[in-house]
N, C-alpha and C positions, 0 to 999 in steps of 0.2 A: 560628584558632589557628596556631601556628608549630611545626614539627617539623624536627629535623635527624637525618640518618642517614648514616653513613660508607659509602663505596663506593670503587672504584678502576678504573683502566683501563690498558691497555698501549698505549704509543706507540713504535713500532719494537720495541726490546727493553727499553724502560724502563717500569717500572710506576709510576704516579702515584696517590697517594690522592686521592680526590675526595669532597667533602662535598655531600650532597644536602639542600637546604633547601626546605620547602614552607610556603607561607602560604595559608590559606583565609579569605577575607573576603567581605563582603556586596557585592552588585552583580549586574549582568547576567552570565549564565553565560559563563565563558571558562576556558580551560585553556592556560596559556602556559608554555613551557620556554625559559629564558634561560641564557646561559653558553657561547656558541659551540657549539651542538649541530649535528651533521650531520643528514642526512635520516633516518637510522635512529633517532636520538634523538628527532627531531621527531615521528616516527610512533608513538612510545611512547604518546602521548595516547589513540589509539584502541585500541591493544593493552591498555593498563592498564584502561581503562573496561570492556572486555569481561571481562578476567581477574578484576577485583575483583567484578563483578556475578556471574559464574559461580562464584565462590568462596563465595557466600552473603552478600555484603555489599552495602549500598546502592550503586547505581551513581553514579559521580562526575558522570554526565550529568544527574542529577535535581536540581532546585532551582536557584535563582538564587544561584550562588556563584562568586566569582572565585578561581581556583586559579592560583598562580604557583609554578613550580618553578625553583629556581636551582641550577646546578651550578658549584661553586667549586673552584679559582680560575677566575674568569671569563675570563681571558686565555688559557686553555689549550683548544685544540680538543678537543671531546668527540665520540668516534666509537663506533659500534656500539650493540647492544641490551643490553649488559651492565649498564646502569643500571636496567633495568625493575624488578627486585626491590626495589632500594633506594628507588625512587620510589614504588612501591606501598606498601611498609611505612611510608614517611614520610607518605603520604596517609592511611592508616588511623590513624596516630597523631594527625595533625592534625585528622582528622574525629571523633576520640573513639571509633572503633570498637574500639580495643584500647589497652592501656597496658603498657609495659615499658621498661626502661632500655636505651638504645642505646649507652651509653659502652663503649668497648673491644670493640664488636661491629661487624663489617663485613658487607655484603650484596652479592652479585654474582649475576647471572643474567638470562637473557632469559625473558620470560613468553609462553606461548601464550595463545590466547583463552579456553581452559578453565581457566587458572590453573596449568597444568603448567609446570615449569621446563625450559628447553632449555639444552644445553651452550654454553659460551663459549670463546673463545680465551685462551690465556696464563694459565690458572688457577694453575700452579705459580709463575710469576714474580710474580703478584699476591699469592699466599699468602706468599711469602718477603718481599716488600716490606712487606706489612701487619704481618707479624711483627716486622720491623725497626722499624716505626713504633710498636710497643707495643700493638697490638691483641691481644686474648686469644682471641676467637672469630671464626670466619669461616663464614658460611652461603652456600652456592653450590649449583648443580645437582648432583644425585646422580651424574650421568655424569662430573663433574669431580672428585669427592671423592677417588678413589684417587690421581689425579695430584697433587692439592694436598696430600694427606697425606704426601707425601715430606718436607714441611716439618714438623718435630716441635715447633717453637717456638710454634705456634698451634693451638688446637683447631679441627678441621674437622668441619662438619656437612653431610652431603649431603641436600638437600631435594628432594622430589618435586613438591610444589605449594605454592601460596601459603597455602592454608588450614592445611596441616600445620605450616607455620612459625609462623603466628599462634597456633595451639593450643599449640605448644611454648613460645613466649616469653611469652604474656600470659594473662590470665584469659579466661573464656569471653566471646567477643565477640557482639554482637548480629548477627542476620541479619535479612533482610527480613520474616520471619515472626514475629519477636520474639526471645525469649531461648531459642532452640532450638540445642542443641549439634550441630555438624557433626563427626562422629567421623572421625578420621584415624589412620593408623599413627603410633606414637610416633617422635619424631626421636631417633636414636642417634648417639653420637660415633663418627666414623670412626677406626678403629685406624690406627696408623702403617703405611705401606705397606712390606711386605717385598719386597725385590728378589730376583728369580729370574733368573739369567743363562740365557737360552735362545738357542741358536744358530738363526738364521733358516733356515728350510727351503729357501730358494731358493739358498743358498750353493753355489758350484761348488767342488769339492775339487781340490787340486793333483794328486791321483792320477788324475783324469779327463783330465789333459793329458799327451799322449804326448811323450816326448823333451823338447826345449827346456830342457835342464838349465842352460845358461848363463843364460837368462832367469829361470829359477826361482831360481838362486843370487842374481842381482841383486835380485829382488823380496824375497828373504829379508833381504838386507842393508838394503834400503829400509825394510822393516817394523821391523827391529831398531833402527835409528837415527833413524827419522822422516825419511827422505830422499825427495826428489821423484825420479820416474823417468819416462823416456820409452822406448817400444819402437818400433822401426822394422823393417819387413819386408814382403814381398809379401802380398796378400790371402789369407786362409784358412790362415794358419800358426799361429793360436792366440793372437794378441795380445789380442783381446777376451776370450777365455776365461780367459787368465792374469790379466787385469785384474779380471775378476769373481771370480776365486778369491783375489785378493789380500786381501780383508777376512777371509777364513777363517783367515789366519795372524796376524792382529792380535789382541792380548790384549783381553779384555772391558773395558768402561769401568769406571773407578773410581766410587765413590759421588758425588764432586763432579762428575765428568764426566757422569754420568747426569743429575744435577740440571740442569747447564748445557745439555746437548744436548736433553733433554726440554723444558726451558723455551723454547729457541729454536724448536723445531718446533711447540710448542703455540701460541706467540705468532704464528707465521706461518700457523697454521691448517692445517698439513700433518701433524699427528700422527696416524698410522694405528693406533696402539695406545696402551695406557695409559702405558707407559714405554719408553724406548729404552735398552737395556743393552749393545748391541753397536755397534761403529763403523759409522756410516752409510755408504752408498754412493750418491753422487749422480752421475747420468750425463745431463747436458743434451745435447740434440741440437746438431749443429754450426750449425744456423740460429738458435740462441738469441741474443737481443739483448744488448746491453751491460747494460741495466737488469736483465734476467732473471738474468744471471750475477753482477753486482756488487751489485745492489739499488738502490733509489731510489724515485722517484715523488714526488708532491706532499708526502705524509707518508712519509718514507723507510722502506722495508720491506726486510728481508733478502733477498738473492739466493742463488743456488746455492752460492757460495763460503762463505757463512755457514751455510747448511743443511748443508754438508759439514764443519762444525767438528768436530774430534776424530775425523774419519773420512776418507773417500776421495772426492776429486773426480776422476772419470774423464772425460777429454775424448777421445773417439774421433774419428779423422780430424782430428787437431789442426790441421794447416795449413788445413783447410777452414773453420775458424772465421773470422769477420771479424777483420781485423788489429787493430781497436780493442778488440775483446773479448780477444784474446790479450795485447795490451799492458797491459790493465787488471789482469792478474795480477801485474804487477811489485811493487806495494806489498804485497799480501797474502802473496806468496811470501817476501818479505824481512822484513816486520814482523809477520806473522800477525794483522793487523787490516786492516780496510778503512774508510776515512773518506769519508763522503758529505756533501757540502756543498750546501745548497739555500738559497733566499731565506729560508725559515722557520727555518733553523738548520743546525747541523752535528751529525752523529751518527756514532759509531764502532761498527762491528759486529765481533765476533770472527771470525777466519778462519784458525784453526790447523788446516789440513788437509794431507793427503798428496796431491800431484798425481800422477796416473797418466795419461800421454798416450800415444796410439798414432798411428802414421802409416805411410803407404806410402813407398816410395823415390821415387815419381814420381806425377803426377796420374792417369795411366792405370792404374797399379797392376801393370803387366806386368814392370817391371824387377825382376830377382831370381828370376823364375820360369823353370824349365827349359823350353826349347823355345819361349819367348815372346820377342818383340822389343818393346822399348819404342817406342811411336808418338808420344811427346811431342816437340814441337819444342824447341829450346834456350830460346826465350823463355818457353814455358809452364813448363819445368822451373826456370828461374831465378826466375820469379814464385812458384812453389810453395815454393822454398827460402827466398826472401826473406821469406815470411810469418813466419818465426821469426827475430826479431832477436837480436843478440848478447846483450843483457841478459837475454832470456828463456832462451836456451841456457845462459848462465852460472848461472842460478838452478835448473837441473835437474841433480841430482848424478849420476844414472846414465843413460847412454844405452845401451840394450840392443839387440842384433841378434836378430831372431826369423826365422831363415831357413826356407825350404821344407824339409819333412821327407820323407825317403824313404818310399815306400809300405810297405816291409817293416816299418819301425818303427811305423807306425800300426796294423798288424794282427797284431803278434807276440804281443800279450797279456801282455807282460812287466809286472812289478810296478813301479809308480811310488810314490815316497814320498808319504805322505798329508799333508794340511794339519795334522793334529794333531801329527805328529812335527816338522814345521817350526816350528809355533807354540811348541812346548816350547823350542826353541833361541832363538826370538825373545823369549819371556818371560824366559828366563835372562839374555840379553844386556841386556834393559831393566832387570832387577833390578840388574845390575852398574852400569849408568848411574845408577839411582836412588840407590844407595849412594854413588856418586862425587859426585853433585850434591846430597847431602842438606842441606848447609849453605845452599844457595841457596833452599831451601824450594820455592815454586811458580814461581820465576823460570826455572829450567832443569831439564828432566826428561830430555831426549834429546840425543844428540851433535849433531844437526843444529841445535840451538838455541844452541850455544856461539858466543860472540863471539871476537874476536881475543885479548882479554885472557885468556879462559878457555882458549883453545888452548895458551897458553904454560904454563899450570898443569897441565892435564889431558891434553894430547896432545903432550908434549915429544918431539923427535926427536934421535937420536944424530947425531954429526957426519957419519958415513957416510950415514945415511938422509937427512939434510938436503941433502947434496951430490947424492944421487940425485934428490931431488925438484926441486932447483934446475936441474939439467941437463935433466930431463924438462920442466920448466915452460918453459925456453927453447926446447926443440925443438918442443913442442906450442903454443907461443905462448899460454900460459895468462894470463888476467887475474888481478888480485889476488884477486877474489872466487872464481874457479875454483880458484886456488892453495889458498886456505883451505878450500874445500869438499872438496878432495882429502884434506886432513889429517883433516877430520871423518869422511870416509868410511873412511879407513884406521883411525881410532880405533874405528869400529863393527866393521870386519872383525876387528880385534884382540880386541874384546869377544866376538865370536862364537867366536873361537878360544881364549877364556879366557886371553889374554895381557895382562899388565900393560903391557908395552912395545909400541910400534909398531915392527914389524920391516920389513925391506926388502920381503919378500913381500907384506905388507899394503899397503904403498905402491904396489907394482907392480900389484896387483889393482885398487886404487882408480883408478890412472891409466888402466887399460885401459877404464874405463867412461866416459871423456871422449869426446865426439863425434869420430869418426874423421876428419871433413873439416876439423878444426882443424889438422891436421898439415901 
């Protein structure tokens, strides 16, 4: 007999519907899987035989039958154990062990030897893609049901084991002992997932950071307008602490952003909770490779810059990263996507993140410390500074100094402004931008995303302000990119001040955040 059952898989961040076909014919016993399966799919033969037998059905290993499993389309590489459930259901249908309609129903999940279902990667992306393809019901492991139920266009059923699913879908099936019913819990429809915004417990509060008011002001501007920021200073002055506190002043993710970010982390297999409702904070070590940061591999997978999408990418000790890794940030910082080309094809990953980088003044770290003398020779210092090329420096909007703090300020116990108070101003400034860019829908949301054409419309300068900017640009030797980024930054500073017009004081503050060694 022949049976067809729909399934799906995730390739990179793309979900593809897959049709599982099974034909059972006469002949010497064999169990073959075709359709470009990888090793995990090939090993499904043994997993399925044990899972079907331990669920109370006749084992596929019994009898002289030739079983052929085809995964279509045949020219698409099939990876992972997510086809187990669909293959098992298709086998039971072809063998006459059960009977039900598979049209508009899709099946996902890895089977254990006992017939229990184990969680899979990318369930949210798969659910959304299957809903777009017109499927009405999706059956997948219970552990993935809450994540998949963020999609309301398709009915989600969380399944514990194979027998429970067969009892739900079809009439009482035979077992090896005859027509004996194997009782299971009834399968219930998963309700739509309600989103609860919870602040991560590990967040550092800005009130925990003493002094450093200039750096805090710069980070507030960066959060309000979506600007990239770099902090420089001696070791132990609070740069890392400020970076970790940065996400605490960012607004919670919108519903669409929650779907997008949760789907990315689920597909990458790094989802630590059911949902991601707050901006993520990714902090790769400075020894991270090019592929670890950008993504790639034989079948391209997302890297750190994609996992930081709609969140923060923190690069501590920025110049210590490999130069190739640093230069790889050029495209995502400009285009907010990263394109990876391999012999098997080209794939584009989203990479709309806020870069927060920190660095010392010199390799030894003693420059800028009271009572300490830098021991770096001129060659080492030049190599350290050359790690950051002009194009990378241009793409960072704010360069903040984080100097050594007087001991008296560390122990005075004075009150510092909390992250909650700063976040209120950030949310208000972002609301102003949202209203301004409303007609652009999803194209532009923040000041940092404006192009040259939008700057003329939404960030006009008076004749006096324009002269001030032009004079400063000549004196600081600003590139065209840096020139326009200063205007974007001034627009954000004006929004924080609730000013419709960009004034001279806003431009002057924006200019002071350019790197000092450009002058």
